[in-house]
N, C-alpha and C positions, 0 to 999 in steps of 0.2 A: 428404589429403597434397597439398601445394601443388605439388610437382615431379612432373609426369605421367610423366617418364622413370623416376624412382625408384619411383613407384607401379607402373609396368608391370614393372619388374625384380622387385619384391617379389611381384607376382602370378605371374609366371613361375616364380619360385623355389618358391612354394607349390604350383603345379600340378605341377612336376617332382617335388617331395617326395611329393605325394599319388599320383602315377602311378608311382612307383618299384616295380618288380616285387617281389613277396614272394620271399624266399629260404628254402626249406624246408631245415632242418637235421635230419638223422637223429641221434637220441640212442640209442645202443645200451645194452642191459643183458644180462648173463648170468644175472640172477636169475630164478628161476622159482618162488619160494616166497612164501607170505604172511608178513607183511603187505605186502611190497614189491610183489608181483604176485599178484593173485587170479585164480582160474579164470574168473570172470565178466567179466574185463577191467578191474576196478577195482584199487586198490592204491595204496600211497604213491607209487610212481614214476609211474604214469599221472596221479595227482593233481598231482604236481609239474610234469609237462609241461603239464597244463592251466593250472596256476598261472602258469607262464612265459608261455604264449600269451596269457593274460588281461592281462599287463602290457604288451603291445604293444611289444616290444623292437625298435624300429626297423623294418626290413623283414623281420626274421627270424620264422619260425614253426618250431615244433619238433614232431617226431613220434617216438614211442617204438617201438623195434624190438628184438626178442629175437635174440641171437646166442649160440651155445654158447661157453663160456669159452675152450676151446682155440683155436677158430677166431678168436675176438675177439683173443686174445693174438698169434696169428700175424699177423693183419692189422695190428695195432699195430706189431709189430716190423719187418714188411717195408714199412711206410709206406703200405699200400693202404687203410687205414681212411678212409671218406668222411664221417665225422661225429664226434660226441663220445661219451663213455662215462660213464654214471651209476653211482655207487655204488662207486667204487674207492678204493684207497689206495696211496700211492707204494711201500710195502714189497712189494706184490704184483707190481710191475713193475720191481723193481731200480732205483728212481728216488727213493731217499730224499732226495737233494739237490734233487729237482724240476727237473732240467735237461733231461731227455729230452722231457717233456710239460708242458703247462700244467695247473695244478692249482688248483681252487677251495679255499676254506677248507672244513673239514668242515661239512656242513649237518645231519648227524646222527651220533650215535655209538652203538655197541653193544658187547656183550661176548660172549665165548664161554661156553657153559654145558655141563655134563655132565648128560645126562638118562638116567635109568634107570627101571625099574619100581619103583613104591612098595613092592611086595611083595618086591622083591629089590634094594634100593638099592645103588648103587655110589658110593663117596665118594673124592674125590681126597686126603682126609686119612687114608686107610687104605691105604697103599702095598701092603701084602701082599695085599689084596683085589683089586688091579688086575692082578696078574701072571696072564697067560693069559686075561684077560677079553677078549671080542670088543668092539671099539669101532667104531662106524660113523662114517666121515668121507666127505666129498663128493669125488668123483673130480675131480682137477685143481685142487683148492683148496689154498692154502697157509694155515697157521695161525700167523701171526707172534705170538711171545710165548708160545706153548704147544707149538710143534713139539718143542722140547727136552724138555719135560715128557712129551709123548707117547712120545718115544723111550726115556726113562728109566723110564717106567711099566711097560714090558714087556707092554703090552696088545697084542692081535693086531688089526691094522688091517683093516677090511673096507670097501672103497670102494663107494659107491653113487652113483646118478646125481643125487641131490638130497637135501637135508636132510629133506624131507617123506617121501621113500621110506625113508630110514634110520629115521625115527621109526615108520613103519608096520612095518618089519621088527622093530623093538624090541617093538612091541605084539604081534607074532606070536611072540615068543620066539626070534627068529633072531639077535638081538644082545643083549649084556649092557648096553650103554650106547651113547650117541651124543654126539659133539661137534657142537654146533650154535649158531648165533647165538641169544642169549637172547631177543631180540624175537620171532624166528620161533617158538621153542619155546613161549613164553608165549601167543602168538596161537593156535598149534595146540592147546594144552591147553584154552584157554578156548572156542575155536570148536567143538571136538569133545567138550566135556564130560569132559576127561581130567585135570582138575586133581587129583583125588583118586587117580588111577591112576598118575600119573607123578611121579617125584622129580627135582627140578631143583636143581643146585648151580652157582652162578656161579663160573667159574674165575678164579684170581688171575692177571691179565694186564692189560696196558695196553688201554684201549678200542680197538676197531676203529672206523675212521672211514669215513664215506661222503662222498665228494667227487665233483665233476665233473672228468673228465679230458678234455683236448683235444689233438690233435696241433697243431703250430704252424700248420699250413695252415688251421686253424679259428679263428685268433686273433680275427677280427672278430666272430664269433658268441660266442665265449667271453668277450670283453670286455663284451658286453651282459649275459650270464648271471651272471658272477662277482659283480658288485655286488649283484644280487638275492639270490643264495644267501648272501651275507655277512650279510644282514639278516633271514634267515628266522627265526632263533631269537627275534627280538624282534617278529615280526609276529603279532598275535593271530589273524588270519584263517588263517594257515598252522598255527598251534598248535591251532586248533579242528579242522582236518583231521587232524592227527597224533593228536589225542585219540580219534578214532573208531577207531583201530587199536590202542589200548592197553587 
């Protein structure tokens, strides 16, 4: 470069860019079940956080942290949340118009399923068989698209701490059926060799979406993450990761 002043300016800019301190952003999840979160620390969500960090999104780095659903919702509502939240959908936070929070596009979709014992199957297509049946649901969860069906079914709701615990209660004969995310149920059945023992029916409802949510105070980090999430479905590298959990 012929102009030494210009060359010095470029060098200084590069040094400043390289010396900018990393900003760690906490990404919260209330999920505690496979395949999103596995007991050994792996799972789709940890893998997605690793994927984001590998992309070197400016000065941001991301770490995943679990927080119970009720506490997470309270901190979002009172504005004290100090990071982003993974795996949520606007309907769960009364934000269908997406004005309260920043929302990414869905990076994954799922559906609800009704799981029962194969020896004693429960079918949503046989309403008479639902009346009085005990159905496991997860405490604190909302089920957009099927809440009305649950009410009209006249099943007896039994709240449990997690989908996995509800499935364990089903296997012990303490529940007649369980409402659960289909991806979780299929992973549980395959990982535990329960495919022949459990009966799964996908419920007729709109797909549930997994998005990244951010309070507006996290707009700078969100603006780095959102474009990456938008391209996930077309990224072979990410699809290979997803395939390991299917």
